[in-house]
N, C-alpha and C positions, 0 to 999 in steps of 0.2 A: 650848502655850508662850505666854506673854504678856510684854509689855514693861512695866516699871515707870515711872510718872510721876516726873519729876524735880522736886522742889519746891526752889526756889532763893531766896536772899534778895533782896528787892526793895526799891527806894526808894519809899515812899508818903507822901504828905503826910497829917498827922494829921486824922482825922475825915472826914466826907462820904461816903467810899466805901461804907461798911457800909449807910448808909441807902439809897443809890441801888441797891446790890446787891439789897436786899430787895425794892425796887419793881420791879426788872427781872429777877426770878428765873426768870420763865417765858420761855424762849427756845427757838427751834427747834433741835433736835439731830438731825442726820442720819447715819444709819449707811448707808454705801455698801457693797453686797455684790456688785455687778456684774450683778445681775438687774434693778435699776431705776435710773433716772437722775433727777437733781433739776433743777428750773428754774434758770437762771442767776441769780446774785446781783444785786441792784440796784446799778447804778452811779450813782444819784442821790447827791449829797453829803449827808452827815449830820453833825450836830453832836455833839461829845463832848468828852473831855479826854485829856490824855496825861501819863504819867509816864515814868520811865526806870529801866532795870535793867542788870544785868551777868550774863552767863552764868557767870562764875566758874569756867571750866574745864569746864562741862557742855556738852551739845550741844543741849539743848532737846527738848520732847516730840515734835516732828516727826522726830527721829531722824537729821536730816541729819548727816554726819560732822564738818562744819565750818561756821561761820557764812559768810554771803556775804563775798567779798573786799573789798567796799567798806564792811562793817561796818554796813550799813543793814538793819535787820530789826525785827520786832515780835512781841510775844506778845498773843494774843487771849484773852478770857475763857473760861476752861476749860468752864463750863457753859452758854455761849451762842455766841458767834461763832467759837470754835475749831471747833465743829460736829463734834465727835468725830474731829478730824483731817482733815475734808474741806477746811478752809481751808489746810492745809499746802501751801507751795510757790507759793501765789498771791501777788499783789502788790496793795498799797494806796497811793494818793496821799494824803499827809497835809499839811494846811496849817495852819500856827500863825502866831503873831504876827510872826515874822521871815521866813517864806517857805514854800516847798513842798519836800517830799522824797518819794521813792518807797521803800517798804520791802518786804521779803519776809517772809511768815509762816513762822516756824520754831519757835514755842513757844506754850504756853498759859499763862495767868496765872490761878491758882486764885481769887484774891480780886477779880478785875476784872469789874464788871457790863458789859453790852453798852454800847458807846459809849466805854468806857475802854481806850485803847490804851497798852500798855506797851512803850516804844520802847528801842532801843539808845541809849547816850549819844551816840554819834556822829549818829544821826538826830535825837534830841531838840535838840541844839545847833545843827542846821541850821535848826530852825523856832522855836526859843525860847531863853530864857536859863536856863542850868543852874541857877542859884541860886533861880529861881522854883519849881523842883521839880515844879509841876503847872501845865499851861497849857490854855487852850481851843483847840480844834481843829475843822476840818472834814475829812472823810475819805471816800474812795470806792474801791471795788473797781476794778481796771484790767484788762479782758479783753484777752487776747493781748499781754501785756506782753513787751518785750524780755527775753531771758534770757542769761546769760553763756556758754552753750555748747549743743550738742545734748543730747538725752535721755541720761541715764546711769542704770545700773541697778546696785544693790548687793544681793548676796545675803547674807542675814542669818546671823550665827553660829548654829550648831545645825542649819542646813539640811542635808538629805540627799536621797537618792532617795525617802524615805518621808515627808519633811515639808519644804516649801519656802516661804520667805517672802522677798519682794523690795522694795526701796525704789526708787521712781521719782523722779528729780529733773529740773529744767529743763523742767517741763511748763507752767508759766505759769498756766493755768487749772485750776479744780477738776476732778478726774477723776470720771468717771461709772462707768467699769469698767476692770479690768485682767484680760485672759484669757491663760492661759499653756498652751502645748502642748509636750510632751516630744518627743523625737526620734521622728518618724513617727506621733505621736499627734494627737489633736484638741484644740482649744481648750476649756479649762474655766475658768469664772469664779472668780477669787480674791476672798476677803473682805478688806475694808479694816479694819485695826485702828486704834484711836485713837492709837496711837503711829506711825501713817502707814506701816507695812508692809502689803503686799498678800499674803495667805497661802493656800496650798492645803494643808489639813491632811493629806491623803494623798499629797502629793508629785506629781512629774511625772517620775520616773525619774532617770537620771544626766545628762541633757542631751546635747547642747546644746539650749536652749530657744528657742522663739518666743514673744514677748510682745506681745499686741495691746493697745494703750493708747488709750482713748477719753475725751475730755473732755465736759463738760456742754454744749458748743456744737456737738457732733456731729463735731469734728476727730478723726481717727483715725490711727494709725500702728502698723506691725508691726515690731518689732525682732527681727532673727534672731540666731542664733548666741550666745546668752547661756550662758556656761558656768557649772557648778556650782562656782564659785570663792568659797567661804565667806569672808565679811568683806572682800571686795574690791569696789571700785567700778569698773564696766566702762563705758568711754566708747563712745558709738555715734556714727553720723553722721546719725541721724534727728532731724527737728524735728516737733513735734506742731502747733504753731501757725503761722500766716502771719506772725507778728511777726518782726522782725529779731532776729538774735543780737547781743547787746552783746559785741563783740570786746574782748579784753584789749589795752591800748596796746602797740605794738611799738616797738622801738628805731629811731631815725632812721637811715636809710642814704642815702648819696649815690647820685644817679642818673647813671651814666656817660653822657657825650655820645655821640651816635651817630657811627659812623665815617664819614668823607667819602670818596667816590670820587675817585680821582686825576683831574685835569683838565689840559689843556695850559696854563692860566694859573692856578696856585694863588691862592687868596685871600690878600690881604695880611695879614689877621689870622687867627690860628688860632681854631677854636671853643672856647669856655670850657665847662668841666665844668658840668653842670646843678647848681643849688643843692641842698643837702641837703633831704630832706623835712622838713616841720615837725615839731617834737617834740610828743608827745602832752601833753595837759593834765596838769598835776601832780595834779589832783583825781582820786582813786581812784573817785569815784562818778560821774564824767562819763558813762562808757559806759551804766551801768544807768539813767540818767536820760533817755536817748534817748526821745523820744516822751512826755516827762512832760506836755507841754501839748497832747497830741494831741486833746483836745476843747475847746480854747480857742476856736477859731472858732465851733463850734456853740454854745458857751455865750455868746459875744459876740453872735451873731445872735438869741439868745433874750432878750438883755437882762441876764440875771443867773443865776447858778447856783442851782438850787432846792435847798434844805437841808431836812433833816428832823431834828427834835430827837432826841437820843438815846433818850429815853423812848419815842419811836414808831418806833424803828429797831432793835429788838432782834435782828432777824435779817437785817439789810440785808447783812452779809457772809457769812452762811450760806446754804446753798442752799435754794431754795424748796420748794413742795410736791412730793412725789415723783410721778413719772409714768413709766409703762412706756416704755422706750427702743424706738424703731422698729427 
């Protein structure tokens, strides 16, 4: 079984892209099979350009059931930085003429060369003027980015005791391997598909399953009790990275004043109720942008952020040379 790529209409400025695409056609594509892991992507800022697009009701090649709640996402070049799905679920800081934002990789862009990031309109408007259509940017991968919740697992439609495919989300970093064990069984390595599911062609029984998830930095977590619930996303309490979880804003609630013990001479003034907790920021993107300037101090000490021209950074967001995992 395979998943089909979703080709969507995109906004592109006329000219320029085709020439650059031909020049940068050779980019590293990594197939993760669980038997080998790849070197971490570079976090050095690279120069490029950005356009914007709309999902138009589709879900993107990474197969996440819905876009991020803050609507900050990006599609990477299908033949280069998308890296056969290895970049799915990772985060990128993008700086444009108006400012900086952080986006999650959820899709591929068939016509985009390396260095051309196709942003959601929401993300584009945070860093540039919509009417410009195409803007210069710098961008870099973000290791251990804050995520909106713990690890989740979705069992793909068509899965059974004889064929199993799962989607992992909220892992932040590129994944090196996913291993699955059936009830009472041993772990077996799943194969990563370019549509971002991890597949065991011979299945793992009827479950429940244990899933061991390992990223390219060596972080690992085992998620137990995953059911063979086809087409459903199962939430867990597990976190893969040490990064903070970007929590959803909660409604403000008043904090009751503590009760006072009776005394022979009561106070002349009664204690006032504590003020209500401050309301969360109206910006939906506030939580995911936590830690956006996590490297600012280091960059200031160095004097300036090093940048790499797009033509020299064809694989900066893709995994590096494969190496055997220890």
